[in-house]
VOSE-23357 format. One record per residue (C-alpha): residue number from 1; x, y, z. Coordinates in Angstrom, 1 decimal, decimal comma, always signed. Example, Ala and Ser with C-alpha at 12.3 -4.5 7.8 and 13.67 -1.06 7.14 Angstrom:
BEGIN
> 1 / +12,3 / -4,5 / +7,8
> 2 / +13,7 / -1,1 / +7,1
% end
This chain:
BEGIN
> 1 / +8,0 / -11,5 / +3,2
> 2 / +4,8 / -11,1 / +1,3
> 3 / +4,4 / -8,3 / -1,2
> 4 / +1,1 / -7,0 / -2,7
> 5 / +0,1 / -4,4 / -5,2
> 6 / -2,9 / -2,4 / -3,9
> 7 / -3,9 / +0,0 / -6,8
> 8 / -6,5 / +1,9 / -4,7
> 9 / -4,1 / +2,6 / -1,8
> 10 / -3,7 / +6,3 / -2,6
> 11 / -3,1 / +8,2 / +0,7
> 12 / -1,8 / +7,9 / +4,2
> 13 / -5,3 / +7,1 / +5,4
> 14 / -5,3 / +4,1 / +3,1
> 15 / -2,0 / +3,0 / +4,4
> 16 / -3,4 / +3,1 / +7,9
> 17 / -6,4 / +1,1 / +6,9
> 18 / -4,3 / -1,5 / +5,2
> 19 / -1,9 / -1,7 / +8,2
> 20 / -4,8 / -2,1 / +10,6
> 21 / -6,3 / -4,9 / +8,4
> 22 / -3,0 / -6,8 / +8,3
> 23 / -2,5 / -6,4 / +12,1
> 24 / -6,0 / -7,7 / +12,8
> 25 / -4,7 / -11,0 / +11,4
> 26 / -1,2 / -10,7 / +12,9
> 27 / -0,7 / -8,1 / +15,6
> 28 / +3,1 / -8,4 / +15,3
> 29 / +3,2 / -8,1 / +11,5
> 30 / +5,6 / -5,5 / +10,1
> 31 / +4,0 / -3,5 / +7,3
> 32 / +5,9 / -1,2 / +4,9
> 33 / +3,9 / +0,7 / +2,3
> 34 / +5,0 / +2,6 / -0,8
> 35 / +2,3 / +4,9 / -2,0
> 36 / +4,1 / +5,8 / -5,2
> 37 / +4,2 / +2,2 / -6,4
> 38 / +1,0 / +1,2 / -4,6
> 39 / +2,7 / -1,7 / -3,0
> 40 / +2,9 / -3,1 / +0,5
> 41 / +5,5 / -5,5 / +2,0
> 42 / +4,4 / -7,5 / +5,0
> 43 / +6,7 / -9,5 / +7,3
> 44 / +4,4 / -12,1 / +8,9
> 45 / +4,4 / -15,9 / +9,3
> 46 / +0,7 / -15,9 / +8,5
> 47 / -0,5 / -17,2 / +5,0
> 48 / -0,5 / -14,6 / +2,3
> 49 / -4,1 / -15,6 / +1,4
> 50 / -5,3 / -14,7 / +5,0
> 51 / -3,6 / -11,4 / +4,8
> 52 / -4,9 / -10,6 / +1,3
> 53 / -8,4 / -11,5 / +2,5
> 54 / -8,2 / -9,1 / +5,4
> 55 / -7,0 / -6,3 / +3,1
> 56 / -9,8 / -7,0 / +0,6
> 57 / -12,4 / -7,1 / +3,5
> 58 / -11,2 / -3,6 / +4,4
> 59 / -12,3 / -2,5 / +0,9
> 60 / -9,1 / -2,6 / -1,1
> 61 / -8,1 / -4,4 / -4,4
> 62 / -5,2 / -6,8 / -3,7
> 63 / -2,9 / -8,3 / -6,3
> 64 / +0,3 / -10,2 / -5,9
> 65 / +3,2 / -7,9 / -6,6
> 66 / +5,3 / -8,5 / -9,7
% end
């Protein structure tokens, strides 16, 4: 399980964009977003770096979650 903080994920549209970015890397990834805490948990065997890069390429700031 990989967890990121995405401070500029502020609406359901953002959640959709983040989910699509993750699933472009791994179509079977499970993505659970929490808008209140601006975090996303991703269940995928792919490297966290590859997933973070895809989210960043979609236009979001990505940080490892505390």
